[in-house]
C-alpha positions as CSV (number, residue, x, y, z in Angstrom):
1,M,-0.1,0.1,0.1
2,S,1.5,3.8,-1.1
3,A,0.8,6.8,0.7
4,V,-1.1,9.2,-0.7
5,A,0.6,13.1,0.7
6,D,-3.3,14.9,0.7
7,A,-4.7,12.6,2.9
8,V,-7.3,14.0,6.2
9,A,-8.4,11.5,8.8
10,D,-10.3,12.1,11.7
11,V,-9.9,9.1,13.5
12,Y,-13.4,8.5,16.8
13,G,-12.5,5.4,18.8
14,R,-12.4,2.8,16.7
15,Q,-14.1,4.3,13.9
16,A,-12.3,6.3,10.5
17,M,-12.9,8.8,7.2
18,V,-10.3,9.4,5.5
19,R,-10.7,11.6,2.9
20,L,-9.2,12.2,0.0
21,S,-8.5,14.9,-3.1
22,G,-10.6,12.4,-5.2
23,D,-12.5,10.0,-2.6
24,T,-13.8,9.9,1.4
25,L,-13.6,6.5,2.9
26,F,-15.1,4.7,6.3
27,L,-13.2,2.7,8.5
28,P,-14.0,0.7,11.5
29,Q,-11.6,-1.1,13.8
30,F,-12.0,-4.7,13.4
31,G,-9.9,-8.1,15.6
32,K,-7.1,-7.8,12.5
33,G,-7.2,-4.3,11.6
34,W,-9.0,-1.4,10.1
35,K,-11.5,-2.1,6.5
36,V,-13.1,0.4,4.1
37,V,-17.3,0.3,4.8
38,A,-17.7,2.7,3.0
39,A,-16.5,5.3,-0.1
40,G,-17.1,7.5,-3.4
41,C,-20.2,9.7,-0.8
42,T,-19.4,13.4,-1.3
43,G,-21.1,16.3,-0.1
44,A,-24.2,16.2,2.1
45,D,-23.7,12.4,1.6
46,V,-20.5,11.9,3.5
47,R,-21.6,13.7,6.8
48,G,-24.7,12.2,6.6
49,L,-22.7,8.8,6.4
50,F,-20.7,10.3,8.9
51,I,-23.3,11.5,11.7
52,T,-25.3,7.5,11.1
53,V,-21.5,5.7,11.9
54,L,-22.1,8.3,15.3
55,A,-25.3,8.0,16.2
56,V,-25.0,3.8,15.9
57,I,-21.6,3.9,17.9
58,V,-23.7,6.1,21.0
59,L,-26.5,3.9,20.5
60,G,-24.9,0.7,21.1
61,L,-22.3,1.9,24.0
62,A,-26.0,4.3,25.7
63,Y,-27.0,-0.3,24.9
64,F,-24.1,-1.6,26.6
65,T,-23.9,1.0,29.9
66,T,-27.0,0.0,30.2
67,I,-27.1,-3.7,31.0
68,G,-23.6,-3.4,32.2
69,L,-21.3,-4.5,30.2
70,L,-18.8,-1.8,30.9
71,Q,-19.6,-0.8,34.5
72,R,-15.8,-1.4,36.4
């Protein structure tokens, strides 16, 4: 894999959005590394998808907290 000079990555926990000059990629982190789950989004699509991904994370954390899996 080669490096891309104009790539900008935003990482939130185990989720990332990588913006390239001509594309946007969404990657969650799995046990064996990062995998692209969405690509080719533009404009409002990018914002909408990223907000959806973050909402799923927040709802998942709220669910697991509610059932006690994250208690110390």
